[in-house]
N, C-alpha and C positions, 0 to 999 in steps of 0.2 A: 670695555667694557659689554658684558653681557647681551647679545641679544634677547627681548623675550620670547620666551616660550610659544609658541605655536601650537593652539588645543588642536588635535586632528577630530575631522569626523567619525563617529561613531559608524564602522560597519552596518550596510543594512540590506539583507535581502527581499524576496518576495511575499505579498501575502494578498492574494487574488490580484488586483493590480492596483494593490498599493507595498509602495516600499517601504519598510518598518527596520528599526533598529535587531540586527539579527540573534539579538538576548531577548525579543519580545515575540518572533515567531511563535516556540513551541508554546507559550502562555495562551497566544492568541491563539493557535490548531487547538489546545486543550479545550479551549472553550466552544469551542463552536461542536466538534465530536460528546460533550457533555452534554451541550443542547441536543442534539439531534440521536442519541444513545441510544434511547426507547423509541423512535420512529428511524433506525438506522435501516431494517426492510423497506419499507415505505421511503426512505430517500433514494434507494436503489432502483426499487420499481419507476418512482417518478422519475429520475433519472436516466433510464436504461429502458423503458416501456416496458420492467420484468425480464429482461433481455439479460440483466447479467447472472438469473442462475440456472439459464446454460452456457454462461461464459463461464464459469467457476467449475460448471460441471466435466464441462470439456479440458479445463484447465488444469483437473488435476486429474481426468481418464488420458491424459496425456506426460502427465509428468513424467512418468518414469519411475517413480516411484516403486518399493515394491515394499511383499513381505518382510517384517524384521529393521524392516530402515528407522535410524531416530529421526526424524522430521523439524524446523524450528519455523512454525508459523508467523510471519511476522503484519502489523497491524490486523493480526489476528482476533481480534475483542470476541464479538460477535459469534464466533464461532463458528460459521458459513463454510469455510476449508478446511478445516479441523473436521469438523464433522463427515465431513467426502472423504478426506484423508484417513480416519479411525479404520473402518473396514480393509482400505487396502495394507497400511503397515501392519494392521492381525494383530493377534495376543500379544505375538513377541514385538511388539514395534511400541513406538513412541512418537509424541505429538508434543512437539511444545509449544502452547501458544501466548506467543509473547506480544502484547499493547500496551502504549506510555500511557491508554487514558483508564483511571482504575474506572468509572462509569463502563465500559463499553465492555470489559472483562469481568465485571462482574453478570454484565447481563447473559452474557458469551457462556461463561459458567455455571447459570443457573438454569436458561437455555437446554445448553446438554446434558446437566446432571436430570432432565425432565425428560429425556429422553431417556436412558439409561444409560448414558454412553460417560462412563468418569472410569474406568481402567484403562491405562497407558495415557492418559492427559495428565498434563501438568498447565499450569498456567503462572503467567511472570508479567509483573510494571515492569516494563524495559525502554531507554531510551535505544531505537537504533544504531544511534550512531558509536554509542557502546557500551556492545554486546556481554556479560556478564555468564560469558562463556568459557571456558578452553580451547585450546587453540587447537582445530582438526576434533569437533565432537560433535559433529553433524553427518548422513547423508544428503537430504539434502537442507534446501533452505528457502521455503514458498511465501511470496509479500504478492497481496492481489488488492488493487485499488489503496497503496499507501504509502508507494515510495514521495510523490507527488506532494506530500504535507511534509517531509522529514527537510531538516532546514539543511544539516548539510548529507547534499548525497551522495557527494563522493566517499566522504566518512564513511558512511552506512554502507556503500558497497564493500566498501575493503576490511571492512567490518565482516560482512558474509565471509567474503574472502575466506578471511581468519578462520571463524569458525565452521567451516566444513572442512569435511576431512580430503586428502586428494584423490584424485575421481570421483568424489561431489561438484550436484549442479547447486546452480541458484534457480529461481522459477520467479519468472515476474508479473505479474497482467496487471495490467494499468491503462487507464486513459490514456490515447494518444494522438494524432493525428490522420484525423480522417481524409481519403486519398482522389475524395471527388467534390470537384468545386459545389456541384451543384447539389451533392448531396448533405458538403459542409454550412452550406448556408441555413438549409432545411435544423440542421444540428446546431447553428447559432440561434436563431430567431428560438427556436423551442428552449437552449439552455440560459438565453438573457431574458427574454419573454414571458415565458409558458414557466419556466418553472422553480422563477419569485416567488410566483404570486401563487403554484401549488405550494409551498413550501408554505408560506404564510396561512392558508385556504388548512392544510391538514395538519401543518407539527407547529403554528404562530410562532413561523421565524421563518420570514427571509431572506435575512442577512448572510444565515449561514450558508441556504440555497446556491447564493448570490457570488458566496466567495467559492465554494465547491468546484460549479462553472468556469467560473476564472482560471481556479487550482487547473483545472484539466489546461490551459488553452496555456498557461506557463511553463507545461510540463516539460521536458525536450521532446522532440520527435521521433519517431523510431530511430533511424538513423542518429541523431545525434544521442541516445543514451546508448546503442547499441555502444559509440562510442568511449564511453564511462565506463562502461563494464570492462570493456578492453583494456583502458588504461590500470582499473582498478587489479589487474593481474590475471585474468582469467582467459582463456580460452572457449574456441568452437560456438561464437555465439550465435545466436542463429533469432530470426524472429519471423515471428508468423500473426499477420492480423487477419482481425478478426469485424465481421461486418462494418467493411467498407475503413477496416480502419481505426472506428472508434478509438477501438481496446488493442492493445499489441500484446502477445506473448515476445518475452525473453527469454532463452534459453541459455545455460553459459555452463561451462567446467572447470574446476580447478585441477588441473595438471600436475 
């Protein structure tokens, strides 16, 4: 007589500090960013005291991207990084802005169009885990404050590797592990006590801001992420901490 089959619980992943079914995370993250899309700059200002603007400028200035390069900017919906990259790649280069969230892309396209930034820019709604581009398509792939929201980070890193040309570079800017214990306590207080209240006050949405603070704490720290990048096939992985490790830049090469 056959034994009754045993049901297997669905795999879970983290959504902030909650465990949710893997299949639900993309939808939940999408709801967060649809909610905050029109307040995205405000969100970043509240989370970083405005320092995100300096981090992004430094990220692009030290990226090694050159005139004529073709760059894929992932999770780039509102166009902040693309606006900085476009003058660097010049008229002979191209920046493809990819984001899974349509609301973020709409805002970014409108914002950059209003600034006269149209030529050499493409916009694509896509999933970073399954990039709709051929192998060896880009000179560089950038991703700022997006990897922590991806469900399968290993798959995303593998696909970034795939679409890069040999000699191309991946550049990741992401919140990371604060290096100072005292500074970390102040940062935690701001993240979990102050930020949700500011989110409620200025954007009418405390829960999304609470999730964003939690997602930072669940994201791999500097060394763990470095190891993940290496396992995806990259070489010469470099890590640079900014502002005591609140954020870190990971740079890696496809050889």
